[in-house]
LOPARO-907050 format. One record per residue (C-alpha): residue number from 1; residue in one letter; chain; x, y negated, z negated. Coordinates in nm, 4 decimals. Layout:
BEGIN
NODE  vexza  padren  dovex      east     north        up
NODE    NUM       A      A         X         Y         Z
...
END
This chain:
BEGIN
NODE  vexza  padren  dovex      east     north        up
NODE      1       M      A    1.9510    2.3642   -1.5557
NODE      2       Q      A    2.1087    2.0203   -1.5043
NODE      3       T      A    1.9179    1.7106   -1.4034
NODE      4       T      A    1.9909    1.5832   -1.0542
NODE      5       D      A    2.1843    1.2598   -1.1100
NODE      6       L      A    2.0901    1.0034   -0.8461
NODE      7       S      A    2.4095    0.8060   -0.9081
NODE      8       K      A    2.6094    1.0933   -0.7557
NODE      9       L      A    2.4094    1.0726   -0.4332
NODE     10       V      A    2.4002    0.6965   -0.3686
NODE     11       N      A    2.5776    0.3716   -0.4462
NODE     12       P      A    2.3697    0.2765   -0.7526
NODE     13       P      A    2.3619   -0.1065   -0.7290
NODE     14       E      A    2.3024   -0.1027   -0.3530
NODE     15       F      A    2.0347    0.1638   -0.3830
NODE     16       L      A    1.8547   -0.0167   -0.6660
NODE     17       Q      A    1.8629   -0.3455   -0.4775
NODE     18       R      A    1.7346   -0.1736   -0.1651
NODE     19       I      A    1.4435    0.0045   -0.3312
NODE     20       L      A    1.3327   -0.3121   -0.5107
NODE     21       K      A    1.2972   -0.4765   -0.1683
NODE     22       T      A    1.1211   -0.1842    0.0025
NODE     23       Y      A    0.7715   -0.2941    0.0997
NODE     24       S      A    0.6711   -0.0838    0.4018
NODE     25       V      A    0.6103    0.2831    0.4758
NODE     26       K      A    0.8841    0.2881    0.7371
NODE     27       A      A    1.1425    0.1334    0.5058
NODE     28       L      A    1.0546    0.3712    0.2222
NODE     29       Q      A    1.0710    0.6754    0.4478
NODE     30       E      A    1.4164    0.5624    0.5602
NODE     31       V      A    1.5249    0.5527    0.1955
NODE     32       L      A    1.3850    0.9002    0.1303
NODE     33       A      A    1.5627    1.0364    0.4398
NODE     34       T      A    1.8974    0.9613    0.2727
NODE     35       L      A    1.8195    1.1823   -0.0281
NODE     36       P      A    1.8319    1.5632   -0.0685
NODE     37       I      A    1.4588    1.6236   -0.1112
NODE     38       V      A    1.3028    1.9693   -0.0973
NODE     39       A      A    0.9950    1.9724    0.1268
NODE     40       E      A    0.6632    1.9924   -0.0593
NODE     41       D      A    0.5751    2.3309    0.0938
NODE     42       E      A    0.9139    2.4798   -0.0021
NODE     43       Y      A    0.8710    2.4157   -0.3709
NODE     44       V      A    0.5282    2.4298   -0.5335
NODE     45       Y      A    0.5216    2.3401   -0.9012
NODE     46       D      A    0.3975    2.6137   -1.1355
NODE     47       D      A    0.3539    2.5049   -1.4961
NODE     48       A      A    0.4072    2.8634   -1.6122
NODE     49       S      A    0.7452    2.8793   -1.4370
NODE     50       P      A    0.8517    2.5341   -1.3144
NODE     51       D      A    1.2110    2.6383   -1.2452
NODE     52       H      A    1.1031    2.9099   -0.9991
NODE     53       G      A    1.2325    2.8063   -0.6585
NODE     54       W      A    1.4067    2.4983   -0.7936
NODE     55       R      A    1.7199    2.4057   -0.5973
NODE     56       P      A    1.9905    2.2452   -0.8124
NODE     57       G      A    2.1249    1.9170   -0.6809
NODE     58       H      A    1.7978    1.8374   -0.5030
NODE     59       L      A    1.4899    1.6297   -0.5788
NODE     60       H      A    1.1486    1.7992   -0.5782
NODE     61       W      A    0.7850    1.6889   -0.5581
NODE     62       V      A    0.6205    1.7508   -0.8965
NODE     63       P      A    0.2523    1.6741   -0.9771
NODE     64       V      A    0.1747    1.3503   -1.1582
NODE     65       G      A    0.0890    1.4465   -1.5149
NODE     66       L      A    0.2333    1.7912   -1.4336
NODE     67       E      A   -0.1194    1.8859   -1.3195
NODE     68       R      A   -0.1775    2.0189   -0.9681
NODE     69       N      A   -0.5501    1.9457   -0.9930
NODE     70       N      A   -0.4914    1.5747   -1.0611
NODE     71       A      A   -0.6578    1.4299   -0.7475
NODE     72       G      A   -1.0051    1.4078   -0.8998
NODE     73       R      A   -0.8800    1.2184   -1.2035
NODE     74       I      A   -0.6657    0.9771   -1.0030
NODE     75       Q      A   -0.9366    0.8947   -0.7493
NODE     76       L      A   -1.1654    0.7339   -1.0070
NODE     77       A      A   -1.1411    0.3665   -0.9144
NODE     78       G      A   -1.4208    0.1737   -0.7459
NODE     79       A      A   -1.3137   -0.1487   -0.5760
NODE     80       P      A   -0.9463   -0.1548   -0.4677
NODE     81       E      A   -0.8758   -0.4545   -0.6924
NODE     82       N      A   -0.9702   -0.2600   -1.0078
NODE     83       P      A   -0.6508   -0.0497   -1.0295
NODE     84       I      A   -0.4397   -0.3632   -0.9773
NODE     85       A      A   -0.6095   -0.5191   -1.2788
NODE     86       E      A   -0.5407   -0.1984   -1.4772
NODE     87       R      A   -0.1716   -0.2144   -1.3871
NODE     88       T      A   -0.1637   -0.5778   -1.4943
NODE     89       V      A   -0.3128   -0.4840   -1.8317
NODE     90       N      A   -0.0363   -0.2228   -1.8666
NODE     91       A      A    0.2180   -0.4991   -1.8019
NODE     92       I      A    0.0571   -0.7166   -2.0697
NODE     93       E      A    0.0807   -0.4269   -2.3143
NODE     94       A      A    0.4503   -0.3803   -2.2260
NODE     95       M      A    0.5166   -0.7390   -2.3337
NODE     96       I      A    0.3267   -0.6961   -2.6620
NODE     97       E      A    0.4884   -0.3604   -2.7406
NODE     98       M      A    0.8358   -0.5015   -2.6804
NODE     99       A      A    0.7695   -0.7821   -2.9277
NODE    100       R      A    0.6298   -0.5366   -3.1846
NODE    101       Q      A    0.9250   -0.2960   -3.1604
NODE    102       L      A    1.1782   -0.5796   -3.1826
NODE    103       E      A    0.9930   -0.7009   -3.4922
NODE    104       L      A    1.0287   -0.3576   -3.6526
NODE    105       L      A    1.4068   -0.3728   -3.6127
NODE    106       G      A    1.3987   -0.6345   -3.8883
NODE    107       G      A    1.2065   -0.4111   -4.1271
NODE    108       E      A    0.8707   -0.2436   -4.1704
NODE    109       M      A    0.5630   -0.4639   -4.1690
NODE    110       P      A    0.1934   -0.4073   -4.0946
NODE    111       P      A    0.1018   -0.4088   -3.7256
NODE    112       P      A   -0.1184   -0.6798   -3.5740
NODE    113       S      A   -0.4852   -0.5940   -3.6146
NODE    114       S      A   -0.5762   -0.6544   -3.2487
NODE    115       P      A   -0.4249   -0.7636   -2.9161
NODE    116       R      A   -0.5342   -1.1235   -2.9903
NODE    117       D      A   -0.3672   -1.1060   -3.3308
NODE    118       A      A   -0.0500   -0.9724   -3.1649
NODE    119       V      A   -0.0399   -1.2515   -2.9091
NODE    120       R      A   -0.0813   -1.5146   -3.1811
NODE    121       R      A    0.1951   -1.3551   -3.3896
NODE    122       Y      A    0.4499   -1.2973   -3.1145
NODE    123       F      A    0.3734   -1.5688   -2.8590
NODE    124       D      A    0.1912   -1.8382   -3.0630
NODE    125       L      A   -0.0785   -1.8224   -2.7997
NODE    126       P      A   -0.4506   -1.8676   -2.8755
NODE    127       P      A   -0.7221   -1.7202   -2.6504
NODE    128       L      A   -0.6582   -1.8689   -2.3076
NODE    129       A      A   -1.0107   -2.0079   -2.2821
NODE    130       E      A   -0.9251   -2.2341   -2.5776
NODE    131       V      A   -0.6020   -2.3712   -2.4297
NODE    132       P      A   -0.7609   -2.6629   -2.2376
NODE    133       R      A   -0.9223   -2.7878   -2.5618
NODE    134       I      A   -0.6061   -2.7811   -2.7763
NODE    135       K      A   -0.4227   -3.1113   -2.8246
NODE    136       Q      A   -0.1314   -3.0186   -3.0517
NODE    137       L      A    0.1990   -2.8904   -2.9138
NODE    138       I      A    0.2916   -2.5195   -2.9200
NODE    139       R      A    0.6619   -2.4521   -2.9709
NODE    140       G      A    0.7285   -2.8107   -2.8756
NODE    141       K      A    0.5355   -2.7925   -2.5480
NODE    142       K      A    0.1907   -2.8815   -2.4274
NODE    143       P      A   -0.0347   -2.5718   -2.4532
NODE    144       R      A   -0.0733   -2.5330   -2.0764
NODE    145       A      A    0.3048   -2.5583   -2.0259
NODE    146       H      A    0.3628   -2.2996   -2.2995
NODE    147       A      A    0.1106   -2.0595   -2.1407
NODE    148       R      A    0.2715   -2.1194   -1.8013
NODE    149       D      A    0.6130   -2.0161   -1.9357
NODE    150       I      A    0.4698   -1.6915   -2.0738
NODE    151       A      A    0.2993   -1.6135   -1.7423
NODE    152       R      A    0.6378   -1.5847   -1.5703
NODE    153       N      A    0.7066   -1.2564   -1.7520
NODE    154       I      A    0.4358   -1.0705   -1.5544
NODE    155       R      A    0.4170   -1.0981   -1.1767
NODE    156       V      A    0.1687   -0.9536   -0.9292
NODE    157       R      A    0.2927   -0.9804   -0.5711
NODE    158       L      A    0.0942   -0.9277   -0.2532
NODE    159       I      A    0.3404   -0.8726    0.0304
NODE    160       R      A    0.2298   -0.8463    0.3901
NODE    161       D      A    0.4310   -0.6567    0.6495
NODE    162       K      A    0.3294   -0.8207    0.9760
NODE    163       A      A    0.5048   -0.5639    1.1953
NODE    164       E      A    0.3222   -0.2670    1.0417
NODE    165       R      A    0.0069   -0.4667    0.9568
NODE    166       Q      A   -0.0027   -0.3458    0.5995
NODE    167       Y      A    0.0108   -0.4802    0.2461
NODE    168       T      A    0.2182   -0.3792   -0.0518
NODE    169       V      A    0.1163   -0.4700   -0.4072
NODE    170       V      A    0.3971   -0.5044   -0.6618
NODE    171       I      A    0.3349   -0.5408   -1.0358
NODE    172       E      A    0.6421   -0.6465   -1.2339
NODE    173       D      A    0.6868   -0.7054   -1.6051
NODE    174       D      A    0.9818   -0.8036   -1.8229
NODE    175       G      A    0.8497   -0.5976   -2.1130
NODE    176       I      A    0.9744   -0.2996   -2.3080
NODE    177       G      A    1.0290   -0.0647   -2.0114
NODE    178       Q      A    1.0823    0.3075   -2.0425
NODE    179       T      A    1.3825    0.5413   -2.0481
NODE    180       P      A    1.4354    0.8003   -1.7711
NODE    181       E      A    1.3905    1.0794   -2.0273
NODE    182       K      A    1.0356    0.9690   -2.1072
NODE    183       M      A    0.8988    0.8279   -1.7809
NODE    184       H      A    0.7362    1.1593   -1.6844
NODE    185       S      A    0.5501    1.1799   -2.0164
NODE    186       T      A    0.4470    0.8128   -2.0291
NODE    187       L      A    0.4356    0.6099   -1.7065
NODE    188       L      A    0.3659    0.9230   -1.4994
NODE    189       S      A    0.1324    1.0993   -1.7399
NODE    190       L      A   -0.2435    1.1480   -1.7094
NODE    191       G      A   -0.4656    1.1173   -2.0142
NODE    192       G      A   -0.1683    1.1110   -2.2489
NODE    193       S      A   -0.1375    0.8125   -2.4808
NODE    194       D      A    0.0524    0.6993   -2.7881
NODE    195       K      A   -0.1763    0.3997   -2.8438
NODE    196       D      A   -0.4420    0.5439   -3.0754
NODE    197       D      A   -0.2458    0.4271   -3.3819
NODE    198       K      A   -0.1586    0.0887   -3.2287
NODE    199       P      A   -0.4571   -0.1460   -3.2717
NODE    200       Y      A   -0.2591   -0.4287   -3.1141
NODE    201       L      A   -0.2656   -0.2626   -2.7687
NODE    202       I      A   -0.5559   -0.2682   -2.5244
NODE    203       G      A   -0.5914    0.0653   -2.3434
NODE    204       M      A   -0.5976    0.4048   -2.5080
NODE    205       F      A   -0.6777    0.6794   -2.2561
NODE    206       G      A   -0.3694    0.6562   -2.0304
NODE    207       Q      A   -0.5682    0.6785   -1.7094
NODE    208       G      A   -0.6620    0.3551   -1.5306
NODE    209       G      A   -0.3338    0.2475   -1.3713
NODE    210       S      A   -0.2830    0.5823   -1.1971
NODE    211       S      A   -0.5761    0.5055   -0.9656
NODE    212       T      A   -0.3377    0.2852   -0.7674
NODE    213       Y      A   -0.1806    0.6028   -0.6247
NODE    214       A      A   -0.5048    0.6897   -0.4465
NODE    215       A      A   -0.5329    0.3418   -0.2925
NODE    216       C      A   -0.1973    0.3459   -0.1147
NODE    217       E      A    0.0235    0.5723    0.0939
NODE    218       Y      A    0.3304    0.5618   -0.1311
NODE    219       S      A    0.4245    0.4146   -0.4671
NODE    220       W      A    0.7690    0.3587   -0.6088
NODE    221       I      A    0.8429    0.3005   -0.9769
NODE    222       V      A    1.1548    0.1613   -1.1433
NODE    223       S      A    1.1847    0.1135   -1.5191
NODE    224       R      A    1.4526    0.0092   -1.7641
NODE    225       R      A    1.4115    0.0219   -2.1413
NODE    226       H      A    1.5004   -0.2834   -2.3450
NODE    227       P      A    1.8673   -0.2252   -2.4464
NODE    228       R      A    1.7917   -0.2730   -2.8178
NODE    229       L      A    1.5018   -0.0251   -2.8134
NODE    230       L      A    1.6600    0.2868   -2.6652
NODE    231       G      A    1.6525    0.5031   -2.9762
NODE    232       S      A    1.8350    0.8276   -2.8977
NODE    233       D      A    1.7696    0.8020   -2.5231
NODE    234       S      A    2.0142    0.6905   -2.2561
NODE    235       A      A    2.0468    0.3366   -2.1204
NODE    236       G      A    1.9928    0.4459   -1.7612
NODE    237       I      A    1.7250    0.3315   -1.5176
NODE    238       G      A    1.4526    0.5721   -1.4072
NODE    239       W      A    1.3283    0.5700   -1.0502
NODE    240       T      A    1.0786    0.7748   -0.8493
NODE    241       V      A    0.8291    0.7784   -0.5605
NODE    242       V      A    0.4658    0.8958   -0.5726
NODE    243       K      A    0.2637    1.0247   -0.2769
NODE    244       R      A   -0.0262    1.2536   -0.1915
NODE    245       V      A    0.0843    1.6124   -0.1221
NODE    246       T      A   -0.0957    1.8740    0.0861
NODE    247       V      A    0.0648    2.2179    0.0735
NODE    248       K      A    0.0469    2.4250    0.3909
NODE    249       G      A   -0.1917    2.7180    0.3653
NODE    250       R      A   -0.3654    2.5719    0.0590
NODE    251       R      A   -0.6764    2.3595    0.0258
NODE    252       L      A   -0.5407    2.1864   -0.2814
NODE    253       T      A   -0.4345    1.8216   -0.2444
NODE    254       Y      A   -0.2667    1.6435   -0.5316
NODE    255       F      A   -0.0461    1.3453   -0.6142
NODE    256       A      A    0.3198    1.4174   -0.6781
NODE    257       Y      A    0.6372    1.2293   -0.7627
NODE    258       L      A    1.0069    1.2934   -0.7056
NODE    259       A      A    1.1559    1.4755   -1.0043
NODE    260       A      A    1.5164    1.5577   -1.0851
NODE    261       H      A    1.4465    1.8435   -1.3285
NODE    262       P      A    1.1807    2.1179   -1.3535
NODE    263       D      A    1.0502    1.9644   -1.6765
NODE    264       G      A    0.9490    1.6553   -1.4785
NODE    265       R      A    1.2284    1.4147   -1.5615
NODE    266       V      A    1.2890    1.1521   -1.2936
NODE    267       P      A    1.6136    1.0585   -1.1134
NODE    268       V      A    1.8518    0.8326   -1.3056
NODE    269       L      A    2.0654    0.5328   -1.2138
NODE    270       P      A    2.3323    0.3965   -1.4519
NODE    271       A      A    2.2578    0.0868   -1.6584
NODE    272       D      A    2.5422   -0.1136   -1.5061
NODE    273       A      A    2.3662   -0.0927   -1.1683
NODE    274       A      A    2.0788   -0.2921   -1.3174
NODE    275       D      A    2.3206   -0.5304   -1.4888
NODE    276       E      A    2.4881   -0.6006   -1.1565
NODE    277       I      A    2.1636   -0.7140   -0.9914
NODE    278       G      A    2.0199   -0.8900   -1.2978
NODE    279       F      A    1.7467   -0.6389   -1.3872
NODE    280       V      A    1.7423   -0.6792   -1.7662
NODE    281       T      A    1.4341   -0.4902   -1.8841
NODE    282       G      A    1.0817   -0.3884   -1.7856
NODE    283       S      A    0.8996   -0.1924   -1.5163
NODE    284       R      A    0.8269   -0.2391   -1.1479
NODE    285       F      A    0.5386   -0.0627   -0.9709
NODE    286       A      A    0.5074   -0.1020   -0.5933
NODE    287       H      A    0.2100    0.0393   -0.4045
NODE    288       V      A    0.2958    0.0568   -0.0366
NODE    289       K      A    0.0307    0.0289    0.2363
NODE    290       Y      A   -0.2411   -0.0576   -0.0106
NODE    291       N      A   -0.5914   -0.0048    0.1223
NODE    292       F      A   -0.8067   -0.3103    0.0546
NODE    293       G      A   -1.0856   -0.1884    0.2809
NODE    294       T      A   -1.2346   -0.4639    0.4930
NODE    295       S      A   -1.1546   -0.7541    0.2609
NODE    296       E      A   -0.8789   -1.0086    0.3192
NODE    297       P      A   -0.6701   -0.9622    0.0015
NODE    298       A      A   -0.4822   -1.2899    0.0223
NODE    299       A      A   -0.8143   -1.4721   -0.0002
NODE    300       T      A   -0.9869   -1.2475   -0.2546
NODE    301       L      A   -0.7217   -1.1194   -0.4971
NODE    302       Y      A   -0.6982   -1.4476   -0.6881
NODE    303       K      A   -1.0744   -1.4537   -0.7426
NODE    304       S      A   -1.0895   -1.0810   -0.8222
NODE    305       L      A   -0.8179   -1.0856   -1.0885
NODE    306       N      A   -0.9630   -1.3941   -1.2561
NODE    307       H      A   -1.2991   -1.2168   -1.2619
NODE    308       L      A   -1.1807   -0.8716   -1.3730
NODE    309       L      A   -0.9515   -1.0183   -1.6413
NODE    310       F      A   -1.1989   -1.2828   -1.7547
NODE    311       N      A   -1.0006   -1.3866   -2.0623
NODE    312       P      A   -0.6728   -1.1891   -2.0662
NODE    313       V      A   -0.4674   -1.1961   -2.3827
NODE    314       L      A   -0.1593   -1.3001   -2.1802
NODE    315       P      A   -0.1447   -1.4994   -1.8564
NODE    316       F      A    0.0445   -1.3785   -1.5501
NODE    317       E      A    0.1548   -1.4909   -1.2065
NODE    318       L      A    0.0097   -1.4007   -0.8678
NODE    319       Y      A    0.2115   -1.4321   -0.5471
NODE    320       T      A    0.0099   -1.3946   -0.2278
NODE    321       G      A    0.3100   -1.4333    0.0014
NODE    322       P      A    0.6892   -1.4152   -0.0287
NODE    323       E      A    0.7352   -1.7860    0.0503
NODE    324       R      A    0.4567   -1.9276   -0.1658
NODE    325       N      A    0.4783   -2.0572   -0.5180
NODE    326       A      A    0.3046   -1.8484   -0.7789
NODE    327       D      A   -0.0521   -1.9071   -0.8906
NODE    328       P      A   -0.0848   -1.8616   -1.2687
NODE    329       I      A   -0.3822   -1.6428   -1.3643
NODE    330       Y      A   -0.5557   -1.7319   -1.6904
NODE    331       G      A   -0.8981   -1.5749   -1.6213
NODE    332       N      A   -1.2357   -1.7286   -1.5451
NODE    333       G      A   -1.2886   -1.8019   -1.9147
NODE    334       Y      A   -1.0039   -2.0520   -1.8953
NODE    335       R      A   -1.1276   -2.1950   -1.5651
NODE    336       L      A   -1.4755   -2.2511   -1.7046
NODE    337       S      A   -1.3344   -2.4149   -2.0167
NODE    338       L      A   -1.1107   -2.6374   -1.8048
NODE    339       N      A   -1.4095   -2.7692   -1.6113
NODE    340       R      A   -1.6582   -2.7732   -1.8979
NODE    341       D      A   -1.6767   -3.1523   -1.9174
NODE    342       K      A   -1.7625   -3.1724   -1.5477
NODE    343       M      A   -2.0401   -2.9153   -1.5560
NODE    344       V      A   -2.4087   -2.9819   -1.6099
NODE    345       V      A   -2.5580   -2.6780   -1.7791
NODE    346       K      A   -2.9275   -2.6269   -1.7310
NODE    347       D      A   -3.1177   -2.3538   -1.9081
NODE    348       K      A   -3.4700   -2.2406   -1.8526
NODE    349       P      A   -3.6837   -2.1570   -2.1559
NODE    350       F      A   -3.8961   -1.8447   -2.1373
NODE    351       L      A   -4.2200   -1.8165   -2.3345
NODE    352       R      A   -4.2736   -1.5044   -2.5389
NODE    353       Q      A   -4.4723   -1.2525   -2.3403
NODE    354       P      A   -4.6997   -1.0302   -2.5496
NODE    355       V      A   -4.7043   -0.6630   -2.4547
NODE    356       E      A   -5.0504   -0.5100   -2.4538
NODE    357       R      A   -5.1220   -0.1451   -2.4942
NODE    358       G      A   -5.2606    0.0220   -2.1882
NODE    359       K      A   -5.6208    0.1206   -2.1942
END
């Protein structure tokens, strides 16, 4: 059975440009209305026979992780900012993994022993909390300027739709990206991981970032593999949408994404569509109508990400509005170090308290 090729259904560069600027439920639903999508109650994925009921030339809703009981695992996050931090960590890993795989093109060599070791090797960057104390130049630049340049490779955007009174969170990285053939088994997997033999990466269980799906109404994902790291896969761009699915007549609710093949492969756009709009490499995750509860995200997200990623191995940018300049995020460890000379630290000594046996 052939994979549904998205490039035969749309104008690829226009479609890619449009989806990358889709930040509201209404706009995303208008995009979906232009595609031949089988309704979720007309095709229900069965892992024993996934091609049963499949309609060639159409897109179908397939469970994230190819598991129809995935809701419990996805709905694990506590505060709504936690999954955003997890996605940001994934973006940091994408930058490190790209550097590692490019290194291996020059010949086999031992991997970095830790994420910190990897960042020193590939980016000449010490722990961010040490940056304010370093005087010597790094790659010909002041340490803070060097860290600022690196931060531009990872961008967290908070976009407010005033008309619909909703927020969209977009996490972008210029890292290794993924091929369309493998997106369903990597970016859209649950519990699957290829990191257990990579000590230079941070996460290992392949779970945290997926909690973003439960915090929003829709998510869209676009990814392009670094052109030099394709292996035997194609150079195309993978694209899909994730949403919660409730099948009529069934109590089961799960999270599903648009697939172009019964095995879970996602729709594909040609590489020249990305070239035309300047999308070189990396992944984009957008979480539309993100539920922040009662908090005001524009005021709290900066503080939350600095707190949750206290001393991240790589810095990143935070945009809290489309017209504002980015705020670089280095973590509270960096912020404390930056202000250390201005702080008066007082400690209270505690006398040893003997513990007596009860009578």
